[in-house]
C-alpha positions as CSV (number, residue, x, y, z in Angstrom):
1,X,-31.8,51.2,-66.3
2,X,-31.0,54.9,-66.3
3,X,-29.8,54.7,-62.7
4,X,-27.5,51.8,-63.6
5,X,-26.0,53.8,-66.5
6,X,-25.5,56.8,-64.2
7,X,-23.9,54.6,-61.6
8,X,-21.7,53.0,-64.3
9,X,-20.7,56.4,-65.6
10,X,-19.9,57.6,-62.1
11,X,-17.8,54.5,-61.5
12,X,-15.9,55.0,-64.7
13,X,-15.3,58.6,-63.9
14,X,-14.2,57.7,-60.4
15,X,-11.8,55.1,-61.7
16,X,-10.3,57.5,-64.2
17,X,-10.0,60.1,-61.5
18,X,-8.4,57.7,-59.2
19,X,-6.1,56.5,-61.9
20,X,-5.1,60.0,-62.8
21,X,-4.6,60.9,-59.1
22,X,-2.4,57.8,-58.5
23,X,-0.5,58.5,-61.7
24,X,0.1,62.1,-60.7
25,X,1.1,61.1,-57.2
26,X,3.5,58.4,-58.5
27,X,5.0,61.0,-60.9
28,X,5.4,63.4,-57.9
29,X,7.0,60.9,-55.7
30,X,9.0,59.2,-58.4
31,X,9.9,62.0,-60.9
32,X,10.9,60.9,-64.4
33,X,11.9,62.5,-67.6
34,X,12.5,61.6,-71.3
35,X,14.7,64.6,-71.8
36,X,18.0,62.8,-71.2
37,X,20.9,61.6,-73.2
38,X,24.0,59.4,-72.7
39,X,27.3,61.1,-72.3
40,X,31.0,60.1,-72.2
41,X,34.4,61.8,-72.0
42,X,35.6,62.8,-75.5
43,X,39.3,63.3,-76.2
44,X,40.5,65.3,-79.1
45,X,43.6,63.8,-80.8
46,X,46.4,65.9,-82.2
47,X,50.0,65.4,-83.0
48,X,52.5,67.2,-80.7
49,X,55.0,67.7,-83.5
50,X,54.5,68.5,-87.2
51,X,55.1,66.0,-89.9
52,X,53.8,63.7,-92.6
53,X,51.6,60.8,-91.6
54,X,53.2,57.5,-92.6
55,X,50.8,55.1,-90.9
56,X,47.2,55.1,-89.7
57,X,46.6,52.0,-87.5
58,X,42.9,52.5,-86.6
59,X,39.6,52.8,-88.4
60,X,36.3,54.6,-87.7
61,X,34.3,53.2,-84.8
62,X,37.2,50.8,-83.8
63,X,37.6,50.0,-80.2
64,X,41.3,50.3,-79.0
65,X,43.1,49.8,-75.7
66,X,45.2,52.3,-73.8
67,X,48.7,52.4,-75.3
68,X,47.7,51.1,-78.8
69,X,49.3,53.0,-81.7
70,X,46.8,55.3,-83.4
71,X,49.0,56.8,-86.1
72,X,52.7,57.6,-86.8
73,X,54.6,60.4,-88.5
74,X,57.8,60.3,-90.6
75,X,60.6,60.0,-88.0
76,X,63.6,60.6,-90.3
77,X,64.0,64.4,-89.7
78,X,63.6,63.9,-86.0
79,X,66.1,61.0,-86.0
80,X,68.7,63.2,-87.8
81,X,68.2,65.9,-85.1
82,X,68.8,63.3,-82.4
83,X,71.9,62.1,-84.1
84,X,73.3,65.6,-84.4
85,X,72.5,66.4,-80.8
86,X,74.2,63.2,-79.6
87,X,77.3,64.1,-81.6
88,X,77.4,67.5,-79.9
89,X,77.0,65.9,-76.5
90,X,79.8,63.5,-77.2
91,X,82.1,66.3,-78.4
92,X,81.4,68.4,-75.3
93,X,82.0,65.3,-73.1
94,X,85.3,64.5,-74.7
95,X,86.4,68.1,-74.4
96,X,85.5,68.1,-70.7
97,X,88.5,65.8,-69.9
98,X,90.9,68.0,-71.8
99,X,89.7,71.2,-70.0
100,X,90.0,69.4,-66.6
101,X,93.6,68.4,-67.5
102,X,94.4,72.0,-68.4
103,X,93.0,73.2,-65.1
104,X,95.1,70.7,-63.3
105,X,98.3,71.7,-65.1
106,X,97.6,75.4,-64.6
107,X,97.0,74.7,-60.9
108,X,100.3,72.9,-60.6
109,X,102.0,75.8,-62.4
110,X,100.6,78.2,-59.9
111,X,101.9,76.1,-57.0
112,X,105.3,75.9,-58.6
113,X,105.4,79.7,-59.3
114,X,104.4,80.5,-55.7
115,X,107.2,78.2,-54.3
116,X,109.7,79.9,-56.5
117,X,108.4,83.3,-55.3
118,X,108.8,82.2,-51.7
119,X,112.4,81.2,-52.4
120,X,113.1,84.5,-54.3
121,X,111.6,86.6,-51.4
122,X,113.6,84.7,-48.8
123,X,116.8,85.2,-50.9
124,X,116.0,88.9,-51.3
125,X,115.5,89.3,-47.5
126,X,118.9,87.7,-46.8
127,X,120.7,89.7,-49.5
128,X,119.1,92.9,-48.2
129,X,120.3,92.1,-44.7
130,X,123.8,91.4,-45.9
131,X,123.8,94.6,-48.1
132,X,122.8,96.6,-45.0
133,X,125.8,95.2,-43.2
134,X,128.0,95.9,-46.1
135,X,128.8,92.3,-46.8
136,X,127.5,92.1,-50.4
137,X,127.7,94.5,-53.4
138,X,124.9,96.5,-54.8
139,X,124.8,94.4,-57.9
140,X,124.0,91.3,-55.8
141,X,121.1,93.1,-54.2
142,X,119.8,94.2,-57.6
143,X,120.0,90.6,-58.9
144,X,117.9,89.4,-55.9
145,X,115.4,92.1,-56.4
146,X,115.1,91.3,-60.1
147,X,114.7,87.6,-59.3
148,X,111.9,88.4,-56.8
149,X,110.1,90.6,-59.4
150,X,110.4,87.8,-62.1
151,X,109.0,85.3,-59.6
152,X,106.1,87.5,-58.8
153,X,105.4,88.0,-62.5
154,X,105.5,84.2,-63.0
155,X,102.9,83.8,-60.2
156,X,100.7,86.4,-61.8
157,X,101.0,84.7,-65.2
158,X,100.3,81.3,-63.8
159,X,97.3,82.6,-61.9
160,X,95.9,84.2,-65.1
161,X,96.3,81.0,-67.0
162,X,94.6,79.1,-64.2
163,X,91.6,81.5,-64.3
164,X,91.4,81.2,-68.1
165,X,91.5,77.4,-67.9
166,X,88.7,77.4,-65.3
167,X,86.6,79.8,-67.4
168,X,87.1,77.5,-70.4
169,X,86.0,74.5,-68.3
170,X,82.9,76.4,-67.1
171,X,82.1,77.3,-70.7
172,X,82.5,73.7,-71.7
173,X,80.1,72.6,-68.9
174,X,77.5,75.1,-70.1
175,X,78.0,73.8,-73.7
176,X,77.6,70.2,-72.4
177,X,74.4,71.2,-70.5
178,X,72.9,72.9,-73.5
179,X,73.9,70.0,-75.8
180,X,72.2,67.6,-73.4
181,X,69.1,69.7,-73.2
182,X,69.0,69.8,-77.0
183,X,69.4,66.0,-77.1
184,X,66.5,65.6,-74.6
185,X,64.3,67.8,-76.7
186,X,65.2,66.1,-79.9
187,X,64.6,62.6,-78.3
188,X,61.2,63.8,-76.9
189,X,60.2,65.0,-80.4
190,X,61.3,61.7,-81.9
191,X,59.2,59.8,-79.3
192,X,56.2,61.9,-80.2
193,X,56.0,60.8,-83.8
194,X,54.1,57.8,-82.6
195,X,50.7,58.7,-81.2
196,X,49.1,56.2,-78.8
197,X,45.7,56.0,-77.2
198,X,45.6,57.5,-73.7
199,X,42.8,55.2,-72.5
200,X,40.4,52.6,-73.7
201,X,38.5,54.4,-76.4
202,X,36.3,54.2,-79.5
203,X,37.6,56.0,-82.6
204,X,35.2,58.8,-83.9
205,X,35.3,61.3,-86.8
206,X,38.4,59.7,-88.3
207,X,39.4,61.2,-91.7
208,X,43.1,61.0,-91.3
209,X,45.0,59.3,-94.2
210,X,48.6,58.3,-94.9
211,X,50.5,61.1,-96.6
212,X,48.6,63.9,-94.8
213,X,50.8,66.8,-93.5
214,X,49.7,67.6,-90.0
215,X,50.6,70.6,-87.8
216,X,51.4,70.4,-84.2
217,X,48.4,70.5,-81.8
218,X,45.9,70.7,-84.7
219,X,42.8,68.6,-83.9
220,X,42.6,65.5,-86.1
221,X,39.9,63.2,-84.8
222,X,38.1,62.3,-81.6
223,X,38.3,59.4,-79.0
224,X,35.3,58.4,-76.9
225,X,36.3,56.9,-73.6
226,X,34.7,53.5,-72.8
227,X,35.6,53.4,-69.1
228,X,32.9,55.7,-67.9
229,X,29.4,56.7,-69.2
230,X,26.7,58.7,-67.6
231,X,23.2,60.2,-68.2
232,X,22.5,63.9,-68.4
233,X,18.8,64.2,-67.5
234,X,16.8,67.4,-67.5
235,X,14.0,67.5,-64.9
236,X,11.4,70.1,-64.2
237,X,12.2,72.4,-61.4
238,X,9.2,71.2,-59.4
239,X,10.8,67.7,-59.4
240,X,14.1,68.7,-57.9
241,X,13.0,68.7,-54.3
242,X,12.5,64.9,-54.6
243,X,15.9,64.3,-56.1
244,X,19.1,63.9,-54.1
245,X,22.7,62.8,-54.9
246,X,23.1,59.2,-54.1
247,X,19.5,58.1,-54.8
248,X,18.9,55.0,-56.9
249,X,17.7,55.6,-60.4
250,X,16.2,53.4,-63.1
251,X,17.4,53.9,-66.7
252,X,15.8,52.8,-69.9
253,X,17.5,53.4,-73.3
254,X,15.6,53.6,-76.6
255,X,18.2,51.6,-78.5
256,X,17.9,48.8,-75.9
257,X,14.2,48.1,-75.7
258,X,13.2,46.1,-72.6
259,X,16.5,46.6,-70.9
260,X,16.4,48.3,-67.4
261,X,19.7,49.6,-66.1
262,X,20.2,50.4,-62.4
263,X,22.0,53.6,-61.6
264,X,22.3,56.4,-59.0
265,X,22.1,60.1,-58.9
266,X,25.6,61.5,-59.0
267,X,25.0,65.2,-58.8
268,X,22.6,68.0,-59.6
269,X,23.7,70.8,-61.8
270,X,23.6,74.4,-60.5
271,X,21.8,75.7,-63.6
272,X,19.8,74.6,-66.6
273,X,21.4,73.8,-70.0
274,X,20.3,77.2,-71.4
275,X,22.3,78.9,-68.7
276,X,25.6,77.5,-70.0
277,X,24.7,77.8,-73.7
278,X,26.9,79.9,-76.1
279,X,23.9,82.2,-76.6
280,X,21.8,81.9,-73.4
281,X,18.1,82.8,-73.6
282,X,17.1,86.1,-72.1
283,X,13.5,85.3,-71.2
284,X,12.6,86.0,-67.5
285,X,11.7,82.4,-66.4
286,X,12.4,78.8,-67.1
287,X,16.2,79.0,-67.5
288,X,17.5,79.1,-63.9
289,X,17.3,76.8,-60.9
290,X,16.0,79.0,-58.1
């Protein structure tokens, strides 16, 4: 009887030892961890322009599609700015035609003055030749010289007017360019009073209400993307030699009892979580992947 009990005890101890060995071997070959959590991309929502909220179209934990309107700001001030910029663009555009006509008229005046100068210079040359031969009086030569001087002055005056007209047209082009840029900025700001979802998301931490005055780029609430989810799992360093990117993985989630999700290893981080913490630990071991 005693020998039977001894044999039974040895058998039980052997079974336990074998079970522990196979459990340890399974854990070594197939490493696992319960230190893991689900992660997703989180987007912080902020208005790109300041203003008063006139509509909030979403609620906490609501699922929305990309392009859906999240909230809107009062557009009236921005619309007034757009209207003013459009008026400036229209004024500069209408003035452009007038400046172009002035440049054309001044250019024609220069051509006419140069033609008159050519005639006056030719007349002066003929009169000078006749005067040298004694065929005309000195008064006639003086008249020809005076006419040539007046024609040259007319050319200079017309050229100055042409330069002024061209400068005015260039200034108008700059004014038109600045007015168009101001209109583009005003229209862009007007378009930004309506804030839309950048992707398929779930609303989180929403406290925004109608009537709230918001500043540009001030965080308001968060969006959790629904298109991509992953698991951040923390393994012991001794498990890492058995883990490679691309390996299949089995995932079980506490909130889904009984559900088994198939996944794969995407990548292995270069350091432990403590390494990238705001205040990393300073102890000598356990915080680095060797």
